[in-house]
C-alpha positions in Angstrom: 0.0 0.0 0.0 1.2 3.5 -0.7 2.6 5.3 2.3 0.6 8.2 3.8 1.6 11.8 3.5 4.6 13.0 5.6 2.4 14.2 8.4 1.3 10.6 9.0 4.5 8.7 8.2 5.1 7.9 11.8 1.7 6.3 12.0 1.4 4.7 8.6 4.9 3.8 7.5 4.3 0.1 7.7 1.1 0.1 5.6 0.4 -1.0 2.1 -2.2 0.5 -0.2 -5.9 -0.6 -0.6 -7.2 -4.3 0.9 -9.4 -11.6 1.1 -9.9 -16.2 4.3 -13.4 -16.4 5.2 -15.3 -17.8 8.2 -18.0 -20.2 7.2 -21.4 -19.6 8.8 -22.8 -22.4 11.0 -25.3 -24.6 9.0 -27.8 -24.5 11.9 -29.0 -21.0 12.1 -32.2 -19.2 12.7 -33.3 -17.2 9.7 -33.7 -13.5 10.4 -36.4 -11.6 8.6 -35.2 -9.2 5.9 -35.5 -5.7 7.3 -38.3 -3.6 5.9 -36.0 -0.6 5.9 -32.3 -0.1 6.1 -30.2 2.7 7.5 -26.6 3.1 6.4 -23.5 4.9 7.6 -20.6 5.1 5.0 -17.2 6.4 6.2 -14.2 7.3 4.1 -11.9 7.7 7.1 -8.7 8.8 5.3 -8.1 11.3 2.5 -4.5 10.3 1.7 -5.8 9.1 -1.6 -9.1 9.7 -3.4 -9.9 5.9 -3.5 -11.8 6.0 -0.2 -14.0 8.9 -1.1 -14.7 7.3 -4.5 -15.7 4.1 -2.8 -18.3 5.6 -0.4 -19.7 7.9 -3.2 -20.3 4.9 -5.5 -21.7 2.8 -2.6 -24.2 5.6 -1.8 -25.4 5.6 -5.4 -25.8 1.8 -5.2 -27.8 1.9 -2.0 -30.1 4.5 -3.5 -30.6 2.4 -6.6 -31.8 -0.4 -4.3 -34.5 2.0 -3.0 -32.8 3.2 0.2 -34.0 6.7 1.0 -31.2 9.4 0.8 -32.2 10.5 4.3 -31.3 7.0 5.6 -27.8 7.2 4.3 -25.1 9.2 6.2 -21.7 9.8 4.7 -18.7 10.9 6.6 -15.3 11.8 5.0 -11.9 12.8 6.3 -11.9 15.7 3.9 -15.6 16.7 4.0 -16.2 20.5 3.6 -19.2 20.6 6.0 -18.0 20.3 9.7 -20.8 17.9 10.6 -19.8 15.5 7.7 -16.1 15.2 8.7 -15.2 11.7 10.0 -14.5 12.8 13.5 -15.3 10.8 16.7 -18.1 13.1 17.6 -19.7 13.0 14.2 -19.2 9.2 14.0 -21.0 8.8 17.4 -23.9 10.9 16.3 -24.2 9.2 12.9 -24.0 5.8 14.5 -26.7 6.7 17.0 -28.8 7.7 14.0 -28.8 4.0 12.9 -31.3 3.3 15.7 -34.7 2.3 14.5 -37.7 0.1 14.9 -37.7 -3.7 15.0 -38.0 -3.8 11.2 -35.0 -1.6 10.5 -31.6 -3.1 9.5 -28.2 -1.4 10.1 -25.5 -1.2 7.5 -22.1 0.4 8.3 -19.2 0.5 5.7 -15.8 1.9 6.7 -12.9 2.3 4.3 -9.4 3.6 5.1 -5.8 2.6 5.6 -5.4 0.1 8.4 -2.9 -0.3 11.2 -1.9 -3.8 12.2 -3.3 -4.9 15.6 -5.2 -1.6 16.0 -7.8 -1.0 13.3 -8.7 1.5 10.6 -7.1 4.9 10.6 -9.2 8.1 11.1 -7.2 10.9 9.5 -9.3 13.9 10.7 -8.2 13.3 14.3 -5.0 11.3 13.6 -6.7 8.4 15.5 -7.7 4.8 15.1 -11.1 3.2 15.2 -10.6 0.3 17.6 -12.9 -2.8 17.4 -14.1 -2.4 21.0 -15.3 1.1 20.3 -17.1 0.1 17.2 -18.7 -2.8 19.0 -20.0 -0.5 21.7 -21.4 1.9 19.1 -23.2 -0.8 17.2 -24.5 -2.4 20.4 -26.0 1.0 21.4 -27.7 1.8 18.1 -28.5 -1.6 16.6 -28.8 -4.1 19.5 -30.7 -7.1 18.5 -31.4 -5.9 14.9 -29.9 -7.3 11.7 -26.6 -5.6 11.2 -24.0 -5.7 8.4 -20.6 -4.2 9.2 -17.9 -3.9 6.5 -14.4 -2.8 7.3 -12.2 -2.2 4.2 -8.5 -1.7 4.8 -5.2 -3.4 5.5 -5.3 -5.8 8.5 -9.0 -5.2 8.9 -9.6 -8.8 9.9 -9.0 -7.6 13.5 -12.7 -6.7 13.4 -14.0 -10.1 12.4 -11.6 -11.6 15.0 -13.2 -9.6 17.8 -15.9 -11.5 19.7 -17.7 -8.3 20.9 -18.3 -7.5 17.2 -19.4 -11.0 16.0 -22.7 -11.2 17.8 -25.7 -13.4 16.7 -27.4 -10.5 14.9 -24.4 -9.3 13.0 -22.5 -10.0 9.8 -18.9 -8.7 9.7 -17.0 -8.6 6.4 -13.4 -7.4 6.2 -11.0 -6.7 3.3 -8.1 -8.7 4.7 -7.0 -11.1 7.3 -5.8 -9.5 10.6 -2.2 -10.0 9.6 -2.4 -9.2 5.9 -2.3 -6.0 3.9 -4.8 -5.3 1.1 -4.3 -3.4 -2.1 -5.5 -0.7 -4.5 -4.5 2.6 -3.1 -2.1 3.5 -5.9 -2.3 6.8 -7.9 -3.8 4.9 -10.8 -6.6 3.3 -8.8 -10.1 4.5 -8.7 -11.2 2.2 -5.8 -9.3 -0.1 -3.5 -9.4 -3.7 -4.7 -11.9 -4.7 -2.0 -14.2 -1.7 -2.5 -14.3 -2.2 -6.2 -15.1 -5.9 -5.8 -17.7 -5.2 -3.2 -19.4 -2.7 -5.5 -19.4 -5.2 -8.3 -20.8 -8.0 -6.2 -23.5 -6.2 -4.2 -26.9 -7.1 -5.6 -30.2 -6.3 -4.0 -31.9 -9.5 -2.7 -28.7 -11.5 -2.9 -27.7 -13.6 0.1 -24.9 -11.9 2.1 -23.1 -15.3 2.1 -23.0 -15.2 -1.7 -21.9 -11.6 -1.8 -19.0 -12.3 0.6 -17.9 -15.3 -1.5 -18.1 -13.3 -4.7 -16.1 -10.4 -3.3 -13.4 -12.8 -2.0 -13.1 -14.4 -5.4 -12.9 -11.1 -7.2 -10.2 -9.8 -4.8 -8.2 -13.0 -5.2 -8.3 -12.8 -9.0 -7.1 -9.2 -9.0 -4.3 -9.9 -6.6 -3.1 -13.0 -8.7 -3.1 -10.9 -11.8 -0.7 -8.4 -10.1 1.3 -11.2 -8.3 0.4 -9.7 -5.0 0.2 -11.8 -1.8 -3.4 -12.8 -1.0 -5.1 -10.5 1.4 -7.7 -13.1 2.3 -10.9 -11.2 3.0 -12.7 -12.5 6.1 -16.4 -12.9 7.0 -18.3 -13.8 10.2 -22.0 -14.5 10.1 -24.0 -14.4 13.3 -26.3 -17.4 13.8 -29.5 -15.3 13.5 -28.4 -13.6 10.2 -26.6 -16.3 8.2 -29.5 -16.4 5.7 -30.0 -12.6 5.5 -30.3 -11.0 2.1 -29.1 -7.6 1.0 -31.4 -4.6 0.9 
């Protein structure tokens, strides 16, 4: 992955640009009802390259094409011009709380950024990291008991699927890489990270999340083999209540 600007070299010197093993859901699961409504939070947490902004912009368009109301999609970016749209801890907490809804509402959170091994995704606006425990508490507070899909796209992002507090029965967690692997696609010639591009291509309304996860992993693996990159091995964890859940 391409190194971050000089201001962040001390934090990101070990990172590689952009972002594929996979946990298999238990065969004996209770099928959760597909939510009647979804609320989404999309976060481009770094602005070192435009790939992160590009990813969430394209994903917002996809969600709207599936019928999700614009008011139900919140986008935060490290380089947002409006203060309340910057990917800061305060704005993230407020936006996460906004995912709260009735029993028929599903939660979808997508975070894309550089990743720091053993710590989590980098939040450039405050030179901070989004740790798994913090993300688990935020989702528990807003989406407790409701179908939830969390996607973390970045190097070493498997730390999130490896965290028991995040892999609850009502939650699907998809990550761009194994906890000890980098991911790819943050070069100057890239429009999206490899994982983000494969996710956008694989996301289909009404498709099972298990199928989407498998398709994304295959897509990432093919792109990495074509460039002779080491496999990032995207990970997935499916809670027992949502293993049969379909998308949007």
